[in-house]
DRENPA-3360 file (N, C-alpha, C; in nm, 2 decimals, always signed):
BEGIN
1 = XXXXXXXX = +0.52/-0.16/-0.26/+0.62/-0.09/-0.34/+0.65/-0.16/-0.47 ~ +0.67/-0.09/-0.57/+0.71/-0.16/-0.70/+0.86/-0.17/-0.71 ~ +0.90/-0.22/-0.82/+1.05/-0.24/-0.84/+1.12/-0.12/-0.87 ~ +1.06/+0.00/-0.89/+1.12/+0.12/-0.92/+1.14/+0.22/-0.80 ~ +1.11/+0.17/-0.68/+1.13/+0.25/-0.57/+1.01/+0.34/-0.53 ~ +0.91/+0.34/-0.62/+0.79/+0.42/-0.59/+0.68/+0.34/-0.53 ~ +0.57/+0.41/-0.50/+0.46/+0.33/-0.45/+0.35/+0.33/-0.56 ~ +0.28/+0.21/-0.56/+0.18/+0.20/-0.66/+0.05/+0.26/-0.60;
9 = XXXXXXXX = -0.03/+0.32/-0.68/-0.16/+0.37/-0.64/-0.25/+0.25/-0.63 ~ -0.36/+0.27/-0.55/-0.46/+0.17/-0.53/-0.52/+0.13/-0.66 ~ -0.55/+0.22/-0.75/-0.61/+0.18/-0.88/-0.51/+0.09/-0.96 ~ -0.38/+0.11/-0.95/-0.29/+0.03/-1.02/-0.29/-0.11/-0.96 ~ -0.29/-0.12/-0.83/-0.30/-0.25/-0.76/-0.42/-0.32/-0.80 ~ -0.54/-0.25/-0.80/-0.66/-0.32/-0.84/-0.66/-0.37/-0.98 ~ -0.60/-0.29/-1.07/-0.59/-0.33/-1.21/-0.51/-0.45/-1.22 ~ -0.40/-0.46/-1.15/-0.31/-0.58/-1.16/-0.39/-0.70/-1.10;
17 = XXXXXXXX = -0.46/-0.68/-0.99/-0.53/-0.79/-0.93/-0.64/-0.84/-1.03 ~ -0.71/-0.75/-1.09/-0.82/-0.79/-1.19/-0.75/-0.86/-1.31 ~ -0.64/-0.81/-1.36/-0.58/-0.87/-1.47/-0.53/-1.01/-1.44 ~ -0.47/-1.03/-1.32/-0.42/-1.16/-1.29/-0.54/-1.26/-1.27 ~ -0.65/-1.21/-1.21/-0.77/-1.30/-1.20/-0.82/-1.34/-1.34 ~ -0.82/-1.24/-1.43/-0.87/-1.27/-1.56/-0.78/-1.37/-1.63 ~ -0.65/-1.35/-1.61/-0.55/-1.44/-1.67/-0.57/-1.58/-1.62 ~ -0.59/-1.60/-1.49/-0.61/-1.73/-1.43/-0.74/-1.80/-1.48;
25 = XXXXXXXX = -0.85/-1.72/-1.48/-0.98/-1.78/-1.51/-0.98/-1.81/-1.66 ~ -0.93/-1.73/-1.75/-0.93/-1.76/-1.89/-0.84/-1.87/-1.92 ~ -0.73/-1.88/-1.85/-0.64/-1.99/-1.87/-0.70/-2.13/-1.83 ~ -0.77/-2.13/-1.72/-0.84/-2.25/-1.68/-0.94/-2.29/-1.78 ~ -1.02/-2.19/-1.83/-1.12/-2.22/-1.94/-1.05/-2.28/-2.06 ~ -0.94/-2.21/-2.11/-0.87/-2.25/-2.23/-0.82/-2.39/-2.21 ~ -0.76/-2.42/-2.10/-0.70/-2.55/-2.07/-0.81/-2.66/-2.07 ~ -0.92/-2.63/-2.01/-1.03/-2.72/-2.01/-1.09/-2.75/-2.15;
33 = XXXXXXXX = -1.10/-2.65/-2.23/-1.14/-2.67/-2.37/-1.05/-2.76/-2.44 ~ -0.92/-2.73/-2.43/-0.82/-2.81/-2.50/-0.82/-2.95/-2.45 ~ -0.83/-2.97/-2.32/-0.83/-3.11/-2.27/-0.96/-3.18/-2.32 ~ -1.07/-3.11/-2.32/-1.20/-3.17/-2.36/-1.19/-3.21/-2.51 ~ -1.13/-3.12/-2.59/-1.13/-3.15/-2.73/-1.04/-3.26/-2.77 ~ -0.93/-3.27/-2.69/-0.83/-3.38/-2.72/-0.87/-3.51/-2.65 ~ -0.89/-3.51/-2.53/-0.92/-3.63/-2.45/-1.06/-3.67/-2.44 ~ -1.15/-3.57/-2.48/-1.30/-3.60/-2.47/-1.34/-3.73/-2.55;
41 = XXXXXXXX = -1.29/-3.74/-2.67/-1.34/-3.87/-2.74/-1.29/-4.00/-2.67 ~ -1.18/-3.99/-2.60/-1.13/-4.11/-2.53/-1.22/-4.14/-2.41 ~ -1.28/-4.03/-2.35/-1.37/-4.05/-2.24/-1.51/-4.08/-2.28 ~ -1.55/-4.04/-2.39/-1.69/-4.06/-2.44/-1.72/-4.18/-2.52 ~ -1.62/-4.22/-2.59/-1.64/-4.33/-2.69/-1.55/-4.45/-2.65 ~ -1.59/-4.57/-2.70/-1.52/-4.69/-2.67/-1.41/-4.71/-2.78 ~ -1.30/-4.64/-2.76/-1.19/-4.65/-2.85/-1.09/-4.76/-2.82 ~ -1.00/-4.79/-2.91/-0.90/-4.89/-2.88/-0.81/-4.84/-2.76;
49 = XXXXXXXX = -0.77/-4.93/-2.68/-0.69/-4.90/-2.56/-0.57/-4.80/-2.59 ~ -0.50/-4.84/-2.69/-0.38/-4.76/-2.72/-0.41/-4.61/-2.76 ~ -0.51/-4.60/-2.84/-0.56/-4.47/-2.88/-0.62/-4.39/-2.77 ~ -0.69/-4.46/-2.68/-0.75/-4.39/-2.57/-0.64/-4.34/-2.47 ~ -0.54/-4.42/-2.44/-0.44/-4.37/-2.36/-0.36/-4.26/-2.42 ~ -0.33/-4.27/-2.55/-0.26/-4.16/-2.62/-0.34/-4.03/-2.61 ~ -0.46/-4.03/-2.64/-0.54/-3.91/-2.63/-0.54/-3.85/-2.49 ~ -0.56/-3.93/-2.39/-0.55/-3.88/-2.26/-0.42/-3.82/-2.22;
57 = XXXXXXXX = -0.31/-3.89/-2.26/-0.18/-3.83/-2.23/-0.15/-3.70/-2.30 ~ -0.19/-3.70/-2.43/-0.17/-3.57/-2.50/-0.26/-3.46/-2.44 ~ -0.38/-3.49/-2.40/-0.47/-3.39/-2.34/-0.41/-3.35/-2.21 ~ -0.35/-3.44/-2.13/-0.29/-3.40/-2.00/-0.16/-3.33/-2.02 ~ -0.10/-3.34/-2.13/+0.02/-3.26/-2.16/-0.01/-3.12/-2.21 ~ -0.11/-3.12/-2.30/-0.14/-2.99/-2.37/-0.21/-2.89/-2.27 ~ -0.30/-2.94/-2.19/-0.38/-2.86/-2.10/-0.29/-2.77/-2.01 ~ -0.19/-2.82/-1.94/-0.11/-2.73/-1.86/-0.02/-2.64/-1.94;
65 = XXXXXXXX = +0.02/-2.68/-2.06/+0.09/-2.60/-2.15/+0.01/-2.48/-2.19 ~ -0.11/-2.51/-2.23/-0.20/-2.40/-2.27/-0.23/-2.30/-2.15 ~ -0.24/-2.36/-2.03/-0.27/-2.28/-1.92/-0.15/-2.18/-1.90 ~ -0.03/-2.23/-1.90/+0.09/-2.14/-1.87/+0.10/-2.04/-1.99 ~ +0.08/-2.08/-2.11/+0.10/-1.98/-2.22/-0.01/-1.88/-2.21 ~ -0.13/-1.91/-2.17/-0.24/-1.81/-2.16/-0.21/-1.71/-2.05 ~ -0.17/-1.76/-1.94/-0.14/-1.67/-1.82/-0.03/-1.57/-1.86 ~ +0.08/-1.63/-1.92/+0.20/-1.54/-1.95/+0.16/-1.44/-2.06;
73 = XXXXXXXX = +0.08/-1.48/-2.16/+0.05/-1.39/-2.27/-0.04/-1.28/-2.22 ~ -0.14/-1.31/-2.13/-0.22/-1.20/-2.07/-0.14/-1.10/-1.99 ~ -0.06/-1.16/-1.90/+0.02/-1.07/-1.81/+0.12/-0.99/-1.89 ~ +0.19/-1.04/-1.99/+0.28/-0.97/-2.07/+0.21/-0.86/-2.15 ~ +0.09/-0.89/-2.20/+0.02/-0.79/-2.28/-0.03/-0.68/-2.19 ~ -0.06/-0.71/-2.06/-0.10/-0.61/-1.97/+0.01/-0.52/-1.93 ~ +0.13/-0.58/-1.91/+0.25/-0.50/-1.88/+0.29/-0.41/-1.99 ~ +0.28/-0.46/-2.12/+0.32/-0.38/-2.23/+0.22/-0.26/-2.25;
81 = XXXXXXXX = +0.09/-0.28/-2.22/-0.01/-0.18/-2.23/+0.02/-0.06/-2.14 ~ +0.09/-0.08/-2.03/+0.12/+0.03/-1.94/+0.24/+0.11/-1.98 ~ +0.32/+0.06/-2.08/+0.43/+0.13/-2.12/+0.40/+0.22/-2.25 ~ +0.45/+0.34/-2.26/+0.43/+0.41/-2.38/+0.50/+0.35/-2.49 ~ +0.44/+0.36/-2.61/+0.51/+0.30/-2.73/+0.63/+0.37/-2.77 ~ +0.63/+0.50/-2.75/+0.75/+0.58/-2.78/+0.78/+0.67/-2.66 ~ +0.87/+0.63/-2.57/+0.90/+0.71/-2.45/+0.94/+0.85/-2.48 ~ +0.89/+0.94/-2.41/+0.93/+1.08/-2.42/+0.85/+1.16/-2.53;
89 = XXXXXX = +0.76/+1.09/-2.60/+0.68/+1.16/-2.70/+0.54/+1.15/-2.65 ~ +0.47/+1.26/-2.69/+0.32/+1.26/-2.66/+0.25/+1.23/-2.79 ~ +0.13/+1.18/-2.77/+0.04/+1.15/-2.88/-0.01/+1.28/-2.94 ~ -0.05/+1.28/-3.06/-0.11/+1.40/-3.13/-0.24/+1.44/-3.06 ~ -0.31/+1.35/-2.99/-0.44/+1.38/-2.93/-0.42/+1.46/-2.80 ~ -0.30/+1.46/-2.74/-0.29/+1.52/-2.61/-0.27/+1.67/-2.61;
% end
């Protein structure tokens, strides 16, 4: 049941499941790319110890942040897409 007292159709449940899966997979990918871009040089090259630790810490800080922002943005965009832009009005094409 949804928050409005009605029942969701199977298609709506499937769409939500797919969207959450997409949000999670794309967020993991984006976080991995950010971590690799920031901390990658510290892992690949012989950098000074201070710089190496700084890059690793920044990468470990930014990656989870990017993950959360990506998941939230995808889910919010999905929820907005389900709402009509002007409630009570029909589009000229209908």
